[in-house]
Each structure stands twice: as structure tokens, then as C-alpha cells.
C-alpha positions, 0 to 999 in steps of 0.5 A: 571759927567765926569771931563776933564783932561785939563781945558781951561783957558777961563773957569776960572772966576776972581774974583771967583763967588759963586755957591750954590749946592742943592743936597741930594746925597753926591756923586753927590754933591761932583762931582759938587763941584769938577767940579766947583772948578776946574773952579774957582767957590766958592761953598756951598752945601745944602741937600734940598730946605729948607736948601738952602733957609735959606742959600740964605737968609743969603748969596746970591750966584751968581747962584743956581744949584738944583736937583728937587727930594729932601726931605722936599722941592723939586727943583720946590718949592725952585725955586718958593720960591726964585722967589717970594722974591723980594730980591732974584728973580734976582738970576738965578736958574738952575735945574738938571733934564732930563725934559723928558716930556712937563709937566716937562718944564711947571713945570719949567717955572711955578716955574720960573727956568732960565735954566735946565741941564740934570743930568750926563752931561759933565762938559764942558757943565755944565761950558758953561751953567753957563757962559751963564746964568751969562753973561750980555746978560742973565742978561739983558734978565732976566730984561725983563718984565714978563707976566702971562699966563695960559697954560693947558696941559694934564688936568693941568693948569700951571700959567706961569710968565716968560719973553720971554728970560726965556721961550726961554732958557728953550725951547732951553735947552729942544731942546738941550736935545732932540737933544742929546738924538736923537744923542745917539739913532742914535749912539746906532742904529749904534752900534746895527747894528754893533753888529748884523753883528758881531753876524751873523758872530759869529753865522755862525762860531758857526754853522760851528763848531757845527758838530765838537763840537758834535763829540768832545762831543761824544769823551768826553763822551767816555773819561768820561766813561773810566775815570769813570771806572778808578775812580771806581778802585781808593781806595779813596772815590770819591763822586760827589754831587750838591749844595743841597748835593744830590749825583750823583756819588759814586765810589767803593772806597766810597762803601768800605770806607762807606759801602753803595753801589752806588745804595743805595747812589746815589740820597740821601743827603750826610749828611743824609748818612754818616755824623752827623757833619753837622756844619763842612760839611756846613763850608766846603761847603761854603769854596769851594763855595767861593774859588773853593776848600777846604781841611780838616779833617771830622768825618764820620760814616759808614753804620755799625756805625764805626766812620772814620776820613777822609782827604777831598779834595773838588773842584768845578766840573760839573755833567754829565748834566753840572750842577755845583757840588762839587767833594770830594776825601776822604782818610781814615786816622783813623789809621794814626790819632791813630798812631799820638795820640799814638806818642803824648802820648808817647812824653807826657810820655817822657816829664813826665820822663824828668820832673821827672828826673829834679825835683827828686834831689830837692824832694829827698833833701826835703824828706831826712831830714825827713827820717833821723830826724824821727828815732832820734825823736823816741828816745826823746819821749815816748808819744804814740800819738807823736810816732804814728805821727812820724810813719805817717811822716816817712811812708809818706816821704818814700812813697813820695820817692818811688813815685819819684823812680817809676817815674824815673823808668817809665819815664827814664827806671832807674833800681831799686836795686834788694833785697829780697821782702816780698810780704805778707807785700806789700799785707797788705799795699795794703789792707790799701790803698784800705780801705782808697781810693777805693769806699766803695761799693768795698769789699777787701779780702786777702788770704795770707799764714803765710810763703810765700816765698820771691822774689828777685826784686825791691820793688817799681816795685813789688808794682807797679804791685800790685797797677796797677792790683788793680786799674784796678780791681776797674775800672772794678767794677763801681757798686761795687763788691769784690776784692780778693788778694791772695798769693800762693807758687807754684812749677812748674814742667817740664810739666807745663813749657812745656805747658806754653811758656816762663816759666821755672820749679822751685819755684814761688810765685803766686800773684793773683788779682781777681775782680767780675767786667764786665770782658774783651771781648774775642776779647780784650784779645790778646790786653790788654798788647799792649801799649796804648790799653785801653777800658776806656773812653778818659781821664780815662786811658793811656793804659800803666798799663798792658804793664808796669806790663808785662814789670816789670814781664818779667824783674823779670823772671816771667810771667802772666796768665789771665782768664776773662768772660764778666759779671763775672769778671777777675783774673790776676795771676803773677808768680815771681821766689822765692828768693834763699836766702829766707830760710837763711834770719835771722829772727831777722835781723831788731832787730840788733843794728845799728853800732855807731862811735868812734869819727871818723871825717866825712866831710859832703858836701851838698848844702842843709842846711837842709840835712847838719843839720840833717845829722850832728845831726844824726851822732853826736848822733851816735858817730861821729864828723862832719864838714860841707861844702856847695859845693865842693870848701868849702869842699876842703878847709875844707879837706886841713885844717884837712885832717889828721883827716878826716876819710871819706867824705860824698858828694852830687854830684849835687852842685853849684860852684864845683860839686861832681865829680870835688870835688872827683877828687881834693880830690884824688889829695891830698890823693888817699886813701881818703874814699868817700861816694857819695849821689845824687837823682839818683838811682845808681852811674852808671853815675859816671866816672869809674876813680873815682873807687867808688863801688855801695855800696859806693853810697846812693840815696836820700832820705835814712834812718839813718840806711842805712847811719850808715851801709854804714859808718861802711862798709866804715870805717871797711871793714873787719868787714863789710865783715862778714855781707855782704848783710845785708845793707837795700835797 
């Protein structure tokens, strides 16, 4: 119902009259309420005739406006019920209807309606009719005597009991409706005639433009043909498909990317042709239909079964027959995604390296007391079981220290200390690990001579070579098999070196690891040392094992050879240069007694209480006197108080309040000749400032053994005597 912006003051009633609105449509009821309230009427509503009748009986309104078609009790029934009750029949009832036939008028008269108004009429018209029905003249007309007449129309008899005024009002309202409809029809006819004239003008204009349009279409077809030729040369895959996924265009780029020719692709459905990921295809299709375009990545399968990661740009377009279609431009990003994946792996490994460096100091502080305390406990017990348990504790702590060292070497590129290494012992340890941890269907064999040469290298890195090769052999024998570790002393001559690039003649120890597994495919042999290359399932390997092995072997001056046949196993041969000092190494060095102190005072400075306590007990047990400090500031105070008595200072480098470097500089100010041994979780003292002048042998990496600490102390306190046994310190 239309509501005017300006309400005439004459339309507002004082005092306000109450109108009951009977309408089952909440929207139309709200519109009526708004119109009537703006004109000063009070309103109440009911959603059907029964509810309205109950409301009228409780409280009589000034007028009732009712829809006809309603549930429970319609408008005719409501009007009839009100007019049949003597106490209510004086209330005027206005019906909202179109009254499009005489039967409607007769039904309204039969029900006793006072007036009817077309639905959706203008608000001014509604207000005027309410004022008319409530005027004294209208009330006088309702007081006229009523007569009962029987009227038959279209085979139906209507019992009409109404006054002449009532019938006249209904007939006049019907006439008004007819006049309004007739005016609307006349207006529509005039508008239609105007539209026809406009259409004829447009048709004439369109007809005159048809020839030009035909010519333009011909030129457009020629341009399309040229564009199609150009699109055929684009390296990206360009595909046109309808909304049912049927392909209508397939360029040469699509042929190269997916392997299907245009003749094979056109007319087939895209999901059936090159994609098994129908769910994501459906999501992309719905997105392009909603917004007109879509960008994203999809996994496709080529004709030969290759999986291709494709970057897609989809947009709405038209087929050559002008029907709506979807144009997709696909770019192969498989290599880029692989590179990104490798980069992410590299970043994760770098994070592992940073994490290892961050926690190495703390872990080494935990392991250091264990490694120093275990030898002392050996001396106070004779129980074989206790000694065995101490050996296990010491071995486990040493393995933990080696793992930390390995992480630092791998993650941060830290160089380990090169010492003579006996591979025979490493093979023995590896055999024990295989027996304890490898599947029982893998049988391990050793072929080790009694006197293999030593090699010079970092024990942890050499152990990593052996461990990585054995793990790869294990993974190659999923159904079980035989793993053989072999050591050989080999003299390589000039002829062999000339036939093997990157090698030099000389003495080598050959470490070989052979398996009876599935072997390596010939096409993969040239790629096995590439970083991140792996034939294992995702999550089963990083592809860094063999590349790490190759890097370690090259850094030790050696080389690798590999022989493999699919289904018949693989053998890796690692050649490491033999140590020149191997033959002169004393056989009884390990049995030499450890040096002891003669009451020298040692200042131990470390923020870890457990490290200080164990170090103190061990040094005092070995003939030294010890004083302690928890940081550089406390250590400086202790040194000032007893600097004439302190023979050597053993200090950690990473400490709170005053770290090791600041502490050593302060000591140098007090006594430039003070002897200092540094301790840290790092692998060397290369990070120390050069002005401190501390040699490498005066630095201990946590965790260290009691024997190494005692040897180092003896070397610092008695340099002349230690010089005669140089090179004998434990690694």
C-alpha cells in the first residue's frame, strides 16, 4: 500500500478512533497499521476471522478492515458473524478484495459488508473511505430498515439482508473499482502504443545496422581465426569447455602439457580426460560461475600417467556458437613447487641446526657430570653388575654427546676434531646397534681383518657415514635380507687413480656396506647424491643421507663407489685415506696412568652447580685443591682473594652476570700470566677473541671425560713435561 510523504491535516481524527485490522499477511497488516497510525487512528490486529471475532467481543472497535481469504474463518464468515450479533452489527465492516465478479459483490452483500476496498489501493483512498464510512451520514444510512431479498446468480441463490444505502455503497465501490481498472487499461494501452512506436523505430534502426553487423561479424571471425592461430603457439595450456565440462577448444600448449591431441580431447569431458580431483574441479567451477573468474592450483594427470601441478586461471567466455563457456589457462608449476618444497625442507633443516646450537650448551651441561662421575664410581665399587651398569651409563652419555656433536656438525657446519680413528671398533659398535634395533629378518655379517689401518678423521662424522649407509641398506630390504659390512686395506696405484676421477694413489681403508635389497634403478644412479633426492615415500626420508655421506667423505680426502642391480642389491664402497701415524701409535697408550695433581689450587667457574660439584670431587680425588664460583663476577672475587695461590682457572664461557670472555679479560688485567682453560658446549674455541691468546688445546668441549680434563690440566701446568707426550690427549 502506497504511503504519501505529506499527510493532510484534515485526515487526522480527534479523538482517535480504533480500527481492527484482520489480515493473515504480516507485511500487509503492517502496511495498513502504518497508514492508519499516521492518520491518527488506533489499531489492533488479528490474523483470522475467529481471532478477530473474539477481539471484537472483548472490545468494540470503530471500524473493521478485513481480508477475505484467511485460514480458520474467512472475511465473509467474520462479517456475517458480526452482523448476526445485535450488540455488534452496528460496527461497520470494510472488506479488502478486488471483487472482480458479480458473485463477489453478492457474497459481500449477503455477508452484510458495509464497504469494500481494493487491495493495494493508495493510502489516501483508504483514508477517505474510512472517513466516509464513519461519517454521520453513513451511520444514518446503516440505521435504515433492512429487507431480505433472494437473488440468484449463475445458479447460486444469495439471501441478501441489507439497507438500500448499504447496497448502494457496495455497488458504487464496485463501480469505482471498475472505473479505476478501466483507467489503468487505457493508460496501459497508451503506454503500449508508445512502446510499439519506439520498438518500430528501434527495429528500423536495427535493420539498417544488420548489414554493418554482418560485415563486422565476418571481420570478427577472421580475427578469431588469427587469435586461435596465436593461441596455438602459446606454451600454456588453453582449454575452452562448456558448463557440462565438454571441451570445445584445445591448443598446442594443452597437447604438450597433458599429452592428448586436440582430436582426442575435443568433445570429451575435461574431468574424464586429465583430472581425478573432481571435488576441487567442481569447487573451481562453482567459483567461476559465481564471480566470473577463479585462480588456484589443481593436480592433473597427463596421458602417460604423470602427475602435474597446474596453476589455473578460469574465466567465463563464449564458445564459437556464442554459448556460455569456461576458458581455462593452465601453467605447469610442478618444478617450481618441487623447488619450493626443497627450500622449505632446507629452511626446516636450518631451523634444526639453530635449535641444536641453542640447546647444545644445556644438554652438554647435563651430560658432563655423568661422564666425569662414572670413572670415579668405577673406583669405589667392585660389584660386576654395578660396573656393568656404570659402563652402560657412561656409554649412553657418550652417545648422547656424540649425537649433539653430530647435530651441530650437520646443522651449523661445525668442523669436528680430526684424530686417528679405528674403523674396526666402529664396525663392532654398528653391528651391536643393528642387532638391537634393525628388524629381525635382516641378518648382519662382518668381514673385518685383524689389523686394519687407522684413518684420520672426525669420529662422529665417520660414524655417521657408516650409520647412514646401514640405514639405507635396511630400508632397501623391506622383506628382509643380508647386510654385510667389510673393511679392507687397499693400496691404490697410479693406474687406478687415472681411471677414477678425483682420486690419488696411496693407502686407503675401504669400508663397504652391501645389501641384498631391491637395488637402485639405473636412471637414478646419477641422482642418488643430489640433495633432497629420494625414492622413499614422503615422510620416510629427507634425501640428505647420501649427500651428507658424500660431503663427509670428500672433506676427509676420500671417494665413494657404488654398484647396484635392480632386484639384486647394492654395495657402497667408501675409500678413506689411511692415517700416516697408524703404525707408530703406541699399543699400550690406553693403559698409561692418568696424571695427578700435587695440591695445586684450581678455580672452577661454572653456572651449572652439578658440573662444579662433580668437577670438584674428581679434581680433589686426583690430588688437586678446588675453589668454586657460579659466574665470572664471583670468580673474579675468588681470584682476587687468592690470586697468589691459584695455579689455573677452569671457566665456562656461557654464564650469566659476567660471561667467560669478560671474566678472562678481567683476569688478564690482574695477572697477565694467569693460566686459563675454557669450557663450553661448542666444538672449538674459534669463537673466542684473538686477543685472549688461548690455544685450541686449552679449550674443552662439553661433555668431556675425566681423563681429558686431567690430561689438559697436566699439559697447562707442566708444559715441558707434556711437550714430550704431545698428541696423546684423548679426543
